[in-house]
C-alpha positions as CSV (number, residue, x, y, z in Angstrom):
1,M,99.4,131.0,88.3
2,F,97.1,131.4,85.3
3,E,93.4,132.2,85.7
4,R,91.1,129.8,84.0
5,R,90.7,132.0,80.9
6,D,94.4,132.2,80.7
7,V,94.7,128.4,80.8
8,L,92.3,128.0,77.9
9,K,94.2,130.7,76.0
10,A,97.4,128.9,76.7
11,A,95.9,125.6,75.5
12,F,94.3,126.8,72.3
13,G,96.3,129.8,71.4
14,A,99.1,130.3,69.0
15,L,102.8,129.7,69.6
16,A,103.0,132.4,72.2
17,S,101.3,130.0,74.6
18,G,104.4,127.9,74.9
19,I,102.3,124.8,74.6
20,S,102.6,123.2,71.1
21,P,99.5,123.6,69.0
22,S,100.3,120.2,67.4
23,I,98.4,118.8,70.4
24,L,95.3,120.2,68.9
25,H,96.5,119.8,65.3
26,A,96.3,123.5,64.4
27,E,98.5,124.9,61.6
28,P,99.7,128.2,63.1
29,T,101.8,130.8,61.4
30,P,105.1,131.3,63.1
31,P,105.3,134.6,65.0
32,A,107.7,137.2,63.6
33,T,109.5,137.5,67.0
34,P,110.3,134.7,69.5
35,A,107.4,134.1,71.9
36,P,108.0,134.4,75.6
37,P,107.9,131.1,77.5
38,A,104.6,130.2,79.1
39,T,104.2,130.2,82.9
40,F,103.8,126.6,84.0
41,S,101.9,124.9,86.8
42,R,100.3,121.5,87.2
43,D,96.9,123.2,87.0
44,V,97.7,124.3,83.5
45,I,98.0,120.9,82.0
46,V,95.1,119.5,84.2
47,E,92.9,122.2,82.6
48,L,94.4,121.4,79.2
49,A,93.4,117.7,79.6
50,R,89.9,118.6,80.8
51,T,89.3,121.0,77.9
52,L,90.8,118.5,75.4
53,A,88.4,115.8,76.6
54,S,85.5,118.1,76.0
55,R,86.3,118.3,72.3
56,P,86.1,115.5,69.7
57,Y,89.3,113.4,69.4
58,A,91.6,114.2,66.6
59,A,94.3,111.7,65.6
60,P,97.9,113.0,65.5
61,P,99.0,113.9,62.0
62,A,100.9,111.4,59.9
63,D,103.5,114.0,59.0
64,L,106.8,112.2,59.2
65,R,108.7,113.0,56.1
66,E,111.2,110.9,54.1
67,P,113.7,109.5,54.6
68,F,112.4,108.8,58.1
69,A,108.9,107.7,57.2
70,S,110.1,104.4,55.7
71,L,113.0,103.5,57.9
72,T,113.8,99.8,58.4
73,Y,114.6,98.7,61.9
74,E,118.3,98.5,61.1
75,Q,118.2,102.1,59.7
76,F,116.3,103.4,62.7
77,V,118.6,101.9,65.4
78,G,121.5,103.2,63.3
79,I,120.5,106.7,64.2
80,K,122.6,107.4,67.4
81,T,122.6,110.3,69.8
82,K,126.0,111.9,69.8
83,P,128.0,111.7,73.0
84,G,127.6,114.8,75.1
85,S,124.5,116.1,73.3
86,A,122.1,115.2,76.1
87,L,120.3,118.0,77.8
88,W,122.1,119.0,81.0
89,A,125.0,116.7,80.2
90,G,128.0,117.9,82.3
91,D,125.8,120.4,84.3
92,N,126.0,118.4,87.6
93,K,122.2,118.2,87.7
94,G,122.1,114.5,88.5
95,F,120.1,113.7,85.4
96,S,120.3,114.3,81.7
97,I,117.8,113.9,78.9
98,E,118.3,112.4,75.4
99,P,115.4,113.3,73.0
100,L,114.8,110.3,70.8
101,H,114.4,110.3,67.0
102,R,111.2,109.4,65.1
103,G,111.0,106.5,62.7
104,N,110.2,102.8,62.2
105,I,107.4,101.9,64.7
106,F,107.9,105.2,66.6
107,T,106.5,107.6,64.0
108,A,104.2,109.7,66.2
109,A,105.6,113.0,67.4
110,V,105.6,114.1,71.0
111,D,106.3,117.6,72.2
112,L,109.0,118.0,74.8
113,F,109.3,120.9,77.1
114,V,111.7,121.9,79.9
115,I,110.4,123.7,82.9
116,D,113.0,126.2,84.2
117,N,112.2,128.8,86.8
118,G,108.5,128.2,86.3
119,A,108.6,128.7,82.6
120,A,107.9,126.1,79.9
121,V,110.3,126.1,76.9
122,K,110.0,123.7,74.0
123,I,112.9,121.5,73.0
124,G,113.1,122.0,69.3
125,Y,114.4,119.4,66.9
126,D,118.1,119.7,66.5
127,Q,119.8,117.4,63.9
128,S,123.2,118.2,65.3
129,R,122.2,115.9,68.2
130,F,122.3,112.8,66.0
131,D,124.7,110.6,64.0
132,Y,122.5,109.3,61.2
133,G,124.9,106.4,60.3
134,G,124.7,105.6,56.6
135,L,121.3,107.3,56.2
136,K,121.3,110.2,53.7
137,V,119.4,113.2,55.2
138,P,119.0,116.8,54.0
139,E,121.5,119.3,55.2
140,K,118.8,121.3,57.0
141,L,115.7,119.7,58.4
142,P,112.6,121.4,59.8
143,D,111.4,120.7,63.3
144,I,110.1,117.2,62.9
145,G,109.8,116.6,66.6
146,Y,110.8,113.6,68.7
147,S,109.4,110.2,69.5
148,G,110.1,110.3,73.2
149,F,113.2,110.6,75.4
150,R,115.6,108.7,77.5
151,V,116.5,109.7,81.1
152,L,120.1,109.2,82.1
153,R,121.3,109.1,85.6
154,A,124.3,111.4,85.8
155,P,125.7,111.5,89.3
156,P,128.4,114.2,90.0
157,G,131.8,112.7,89.0
158,G,130.1,109.4,87.9
159,Q,129.3,107.7,84.6
160,E,126.0,108.4,82.9
161,A,123.7,105.3,82.9
162,E,120.3,104.7,81.4
163,L,117.5,105.1,84.0
164,A,114.3,105.3,82.1
165,I,112.8,105.6,78.6
166,F,109.4,107.1,77.6
167,Q,108.7,106.2,74.0
168,G,105.7,104.9,72.1
169,A,102.0,105.2,73.0
170,S,101.8,105.4,76.8
171,F,104.7,103.0,77.4
172,Y,107.7,103.6,79.5
173,R,110.5,101.5,81.1
174,A,113.0,101.9,83.9
175,V,115.9,100.0,85.5
176,A,117.8,99.8,88.7
177,A,121.6,100.1,88.6
178,G,123.3,97.3,86.6
179,Q,120.1,96.1,84.9
180,N,119.0,95.7,81.3
181,L,115.6,97.0,80.1
182,G,112.9,94.5,80.5
183,V,109.3,94.9,81.6
184,T,107.3,97.8,80.1
185,A,104.8,99.9,82.1
186,R,101.6,101.3,80.5
187,G,100.1,104.6,81.4
188,L,96.6,103.4,80.6
189,S,95.1,100.3,79.1
190,I,91.8,100.3,77.3
191,R,90.1,97.1,76.1
192,T,93.3,95.1,76.2
193,A,92.7,91.8,74.4
194,D,89.0,92.7,74.2
195,P,87.0,91.3,71.2
196,R,85.9,94.9,70.5
197,G,89.5,95.9,69.8
198,E,92.2,97.5,71.9
199,E,92.6,101.2,72.1
200,F,96.1,102.6,72.7
201,P,96.2,105.9,74.5
202,A,99.3,107.9,73.8
203,F,101.4,110.5,75.6
204,R,101.3,113.5,73.4
205,S,103.4,116.0,75.3
206,F,105.9,115.9,78.2
207,W,107.1,118.7,80.5
208,I,110.3,117.9,82.3
209,E,111.3,120.0,85.3
210,K,114.9,121.0,85.4
211,P,116.3,119.1,88.4
212,V,117.7,120.7,91.5
213,L,121.2,119.5,92.4
214,G,121.0,117.3,95.5
215,A,117.3,116.7,95.2
216,N,117.9,113.2,93.6
217,A,114.5,113.5,91.9
218,L,113.3,114.2,88.4
219,V,109.7,115.4,87.9
220,I,107.9,114.7,84.6
221,H,104.4,115.8,83.5
222,A,102.6,114.2,80.6
223,L,99.5,114.8,78.6
224,L,97.7,111.7,77.5
225,D,95.1,111.5,74.7
226,S,93.0,108.8,73.0
227,P,89.5,108.5,71.4
228,S,88.0,107.7,74.7
229,V,90.0,109.5,77.4
230,A,92.3,112.5,77.9
231,G,94.4,112.7,81.0
232,V,97.4,114.2,82.8
233,Y,100.2,112.3,84.5
234,H,102.8,113.4,87.1
235,F,105.9,111.2,87.4
236,T,108.5,111.6,90.1
237,L,111.7,109.5,89.5
238,R,114.0,108.7,92.3
239,P,117.1,106.5,91.6
240,G,118.6,104.5,94.4
241,E,119.0,100.8,95.2
242,A,115.6,100.6,93.4
243,T,114.4,103.2,90.9
244,I,111.2,104.5,92.3
245,I,108.6,106.2,90.1
246,D,105.6,107.8,91.9
247,T,102.7,108.3,89.5
248,E,99.7,110.5,89.9
249,L,97.1,110.5,87.2
250,T,93.8,112.3,86.5
251,L,91.6,111.0,83.7
252,F,88.9,112.8,81.8
253,P,86.8,110.3,79.8
254,R,85.1,111.6,76.6
255,T,82.7,108.6,76.8
256,N,81.8,105.8,79.1
257,V,84.7,103.2,79.3
258,D,83.7,99.9,80.9
259,H,87.1,98.1,80.3
260,Y,90.2,99.9,81.3
261,G,93.3,99.2,83.4
262,V,95.7,101.3,85.5
263,A,99.2,100.5,86.6
264,G,99.6,98.0,83.8
265,F,102.7,96.3,82.5
266,A,103.9,93.9,79.8
267,A,106.8,91.6,79.4
268,A,108.1,88.9,77.1
269,S,108.0,85.2,78.0
270,L,108.9,82.7,75.3
271,Y,109.3,79.6,77.4
272,A,110.0,78.3,80.9
273,P,110.1,75.0,82.7
274,L,106.3,75.1,83.1
275,N,105.8,75.1,79.3
276,P,108.8,73.3,77.9
277,R,107.1,72.4,74.7
278,R,107.7,76.0,73.6
279,R,111.5,75.5,73.5
280,N,111.5,74.4,69.8
281,D,115.0,73.1,69.9
282,D,116.4,76.3,71.5
283,L,119.7,75.6,73.3
284,R,118.7,78.0,76.2
285,P,116.8,76.4,79.1
286,M,114.6,79.4,79.7
287,V,113.8,82.6,77.9
288,T,111.6,85.0,79.9
289,A,111.8,88.6,81.3
290,I,109.6,87.7,84.3
291,N,108.9,84.5,86.2
292,G,105.5,85.4,87.5
293,L,102.9,87.7,88.9
294,Q,103.0,88.5,92.6
295,M,100.0,89.9,94.4
296,L,99.4,91.0,98.0
297,T,95.6,91.2,98.3
298,G,93.6,93.6,100.4
299,S,93.0,90.8,102.9
300,G,96.8,90.3,103.3
301,E,97.1,87.0,101.3
302,W,100.3,86.6,99.2
303,L,99.7,85.1,95.8
304,W,102.2,83.9,93.2
305,R,101.1,83.1,89.7
306,P,103.8,81.8,87.3
307,V,103.3,83.0,83.7
308,A,103.5,81.0,80.5
309,N,103.6,81.4,76.7
310,R,100.3,79.6,75.9
311,E,99.2,77.7,72.8
312,E,95.9,79.8,72.9
313,L,95.0,83.2,74.3
314,Q,94.3,82.9,78.1
315,F,92.7,85.3,80.5
316,S,92.9,85.2,84.3
317,S,91.1,87.5,86.7
318,F,92.0,87.8,90.4
319,V,89.1,89.7,92.2
320,D,90.1,91.9,95.1
321,V,89.3,94.9,97.1
322,N,91.9,97.6,97.8
323,P,95.0,95.6,96.7
324,K,98.1,96.3,98.7
325,G,100.6,95.5,96.0
326,F,101.2,93.6,92.8
327,G,103.9,93.3,90.2
328,A,105.9,91.3,87.6
329,L,108.9,89.6,89.3
330,L,112.0,87.9,88.1
331,R,112.9,85.6,90.9
332,D,115.5,83.4,89.1
333,R,118.6,85.5,88.7
334,D,121.1,82.6,88.0
335,I,122.6,83.0,84.5
336,S,122.8,79.2,84.3
337,S,119.0,79.1,84.2
338,Y,119.1,81.1,80.9
339,Q,122.5,80.5,79.4
340,D,122.2,83.7,77.3
341,D,125.3,85.9,77.4
342,D,123.8,88.3,74.8
343,Q,120.4,89.1,76.3
344,H,121.2,88.5,80.0
345,W,117.6,87.8,81.0
346,E,118.8,87.4,84.6
347,R,119.5,91.1,84.7
348,R,116.0,92.3,83.8
349,P,114.1,94.3,86.5
350,S,111.3,93.2,88.7
351,L,108.5,95.8,88.8
352,W,106.6,96.1,92.1
353,I,103.6,98.4,92.4
354,E,101.9,99.7,95.6
355,P,98.6,101.6,95.2
356,L,98.5,104.9,97.1
357,G,95.0,105.3,98.7
358,D,92.0,102.9,98.4
359,W,91.3,101.6,94.9
360,G,88.0,99.9,95.8
361,D,86.6,96.8,94.1
362,G,88.2,95.4,91.0
363,A,90.4,92.6,89.7
364,M,94.0,92.0,88.6
365,Q,93.7,91.0,85.0
366,L,96.4,88.7,83.4
367,V,96.5,88.1,79.7
368,E,98.8,85.4,78.3
369,I,99.2,85.7,74.5
370,P,100.7,83.0,72.3
371,S,104.1,84.2,70.9
372,E,106.8,82.7,68.6
373,S,109.3,85.5,69.3
374,E,111.1,86.6,72.4
375,N,110.7,90.2,71.1
376,N,107.0,90.1,71.7
377,E,105.7,91.3,75.1
378,N,103.1,88.7,75.4
379,I,102.4,88.8,79.1
380,V,100.1,91.7,80.0
381,A,98.6,92.6,83.4
382,Y,96.8,95.5,84.9
383,W,94.4,96.5,87.7
384,R,90.8,96.7,86.3
385,P,88.5,98.8,88.5
386,K,85.0,97.5,88.8
387,S,83.5,101.0,88.4
388,P,83.6,102.2,84.8
389,L,84.9,105.5,83.6
390,V,82.0,107.9,83.1
391,G,82.0,110.3,80.2
392,G,82.3,113.9,81.4
393,A,83.5,112.9,84.9
394,Q,86.9,112.7,86.4
395,A,88.9,109.8,87.9
396,N,92.1,109.9,90.0
397,F,94.7,107.2,90.8
398,A,98.1,107.2,92.4
399,Y,100.7,104.5,92.9
400,R,104.4,103.9,93.5
401,Q,106.5,101.7,91.2
402,F,109.7,100.0,92.3
403,W,112.0,98.9,89.4
404,C,114.2,96.7,91.4
405,W,116.3,93.5,91.9
406,E,114.1,92.6,94.9
407,P,110.8,94.1,95.8
408,P,110.6,96.1,99.0
409,S,107.6,94.1,100.2
410,R,108.1,90.3,100.3
411,P,106.1,87.5,101.8
412,P,107.1,86.6,105.4
413,L,106.5,83.0,104.3
414,A,108.2,80.4,102.1
415,V,108.0,81.4,98.4
416,A,107.9,79.4,95.2
417,V,111.3,79.6,93.6
418,Q,110.9,76.9,90.9
419,S,107.9,75.5,89.0
420,R,108.2,72.7,86.5
421,S,105.8,70.4,84.6
422,G,106.1,67.5,82.3
423,K,104.4,64.4,81.0
424,V,104.1,61.2,82.9
425,P,103.6,57.6,81.5
426,S,99.8,58.0,81.7
427,A,98.7,60.2,78.8
428,K,95.9,61.7,80.9
429,L,98.2,63.1,83.6
430,R,100.5,66.0,83.9
431,R,103.2,66.1,86.6
432,F,104.2,69.2,88.5
433,V,107.0,70.1,90.8
434,V,106.9,73.2,92.9
435,V,109.9,74.1,95.1
436,F,109.3,76.4,98.0
437,S,112.1,78.1,99.9
438,G,112.2,80.1,103.2
439,E,113.6,80.3,106.7
440,V,110.5,78.6,108.1
441,L,111.3,75.4,106.3
442,G,114.5,75.1,108.3
443,D,112.7,75.1,111.6
444,P,111.8,71.5,112.7
445,Q,109.2,72.8,115.2
446,K,107.3,74.7,112.6
447,T,107.4,71.9,110.0
448,A,106.6,69.0,112.3
449,R,103.1,68.7,110.9
450,L,103.8,70.0,107.3
451,S,101.2,69.3,104.6
452,A,100.5,70.4,101.1
453,A,97.0,71.9,100.7
454,L,96.2,71.3,97.0
455,T,93.0,71.9,95.1
456,T,92.1,71.6,91.4
457,S,89.1,72.7,89.4
458,P,88.0,70.9,87.4
459,G,89.8,67.6,87.6
460,S,91.7,66.1,90.5
461,A,95.3,65.9,91.9
462,T,96.8,62.5,92.8
463,N,100.1,61.2,94.0
464,V,100.8,64.3,96.1
465,R,104.2,64.1,97.9
466,T,106.3,66.6,99.9
467,F,110.1,66.4,100.2
468,L,111.4,68.6,103.0
469,N,115.1,69.6,103.1
470,P,115.6,71.5,106.4
471,Q,119.3,72.1,105.6
472,A,118.6,73.8,102.3
473,K,115.4,75.3,103.8
474,T,113.3,74.0,100.9
475,C,110.3,71.9,100.3
476,R,109.5,70.2,97.0
477,V,105.9,69.3,96.3
478,V,105.3,66.8,93.5
479,F,101.8,65.9,92.2
480,D,100.0,64.7,89.2
481,V,96.9,66.4,87.7
482,D,94.1,64.7,85.9
483,P,91.9,67.3,84.1
484,A,89.0,64.8,83.8
485,G,88.7,65.4,80.1
486,E,88.6,69.2,80.3
487,N,90.9,71.5,78.4
488,Y,92.1,73.4,81.5
489,C,92.6,72.9,85.2
490,E,93.0,75.7,87.9
491,I,95.5,74.6,90.5
492,R,95.9,76.1,94.0
493,L,98.7,75.0,96.3
494,V,99.9,76.2,99.7
495,L,102.1,74.7,102.4
496,R,100.5,74.4,105.8
497,A,101.7,73.5,109.3
498,D,99.1,73.0,112.1
499,E,96.5,74.2,109.6
500,Q,98.3,77.6,109.2
501,P,99.8,78.7,105.9
502,I,103.6,78.8,106.0
503,S,104.0,79.6,102.3
504,E,102.5,82.0,99.8
505,T,99.7,80.6,97.6
506,W,100.9,79.2,94.3
507,L,98.3,79.4,91.5
508,Y,98.4,78.1,88.0
509,R,96.2,77.3,85.1
510,W,97.2,74.2,83.2
511,T,96.1,73.9,79.6
512,P,97.0,71.2,77.0
């Protein structure tokens, strides 16, 4: 393992360090002979991040050359990775890595390294990996770097399948077997939808440990940088029925940061039955990558908050202490609810997150952004700690992500499986229908004194009715909301029997 002086030399030295000087924007002269690979340990990049944070931020260079600097979207997606060119393809390692080309919105370069037998070796740009389609490129290109990489699951004797992708700022996505890419995770959020302007931290370098056959795990280390914060991330990917990503992060703030979020995610939601006015004559009944935000509070209450594409920007905050879990879930997996054989929204992953350790006071922040396109990830959520980041200090977090069909932790109660709203004859009122489903609703003894506990603020709820179907194990709750002249109404609904909750708590903010 390096001594501290060796770490700093490795971080700020020339190419012999094995850590790309592009991180620090030096312009080194290539050595006359190949440099030996650098010894690698987690401590190395932790010290690199700490030292990086002690220096003024330097933006990555805008050095992407033509013809890649001005690629259209069609030209960019026309650049394909050649079959069999992925790193470790055919090596029976269980995983393979596809470096991804730069261009279009992915212009920033990231440095990719492989860790093999304790040594870090850079993955240089290799144009033989790519089929450029109709794009005319020089016969010999310099090392222009990559924009990120794709992780492929490559089981022995099985077909390669996409498992995860790390590309763009601090964004990454993953899937379980048989799913399409959907919700996007964020390594770090800073001032999201804040009037002061959002800051987008970016992963600048990745170190990928060569997998050991039979371990069924891939370890990835990442260096993050931004004007306010530097940091280091350690990801451990484990494919299975769900794809599990364990994340450990250490942040080194350059300055005080009062608005930041960890374990964040974003997803697209164009319209759903709760906001049918957004359909705009679309033949599909629903277009959304997630149905709602699920939370398990520190006190053990299960909350469900459907999401919506709003007419105006909306913020919601759910204050909590030491949350036990939260995530973006897709509960409706019936293709007839979407009627989209091209996008297959019903195959998008749910993302469930469990904090590891106590996170203290804070709030789940939900931002719903107006959108006119299903390509915009307009639903954003993250955990916002109450304590700010302090310049010169250090902050640590850890959590486990489940990219899944069904989350491993589910309410032992009835859950809301449908939420709809529409107008009623009175122009002042809005009618809602919430359908709960669960085993408890099929037990006559437990539902003998069933009631719907409903509160609104401001305004009032009227005409509240429950329709229990024990055979189907469902209960429909129908009610009208009068906002009393206000332009919003917070609604809270839970099914009770003998004054005890038998359903999760359904929350929603209605706006005109």
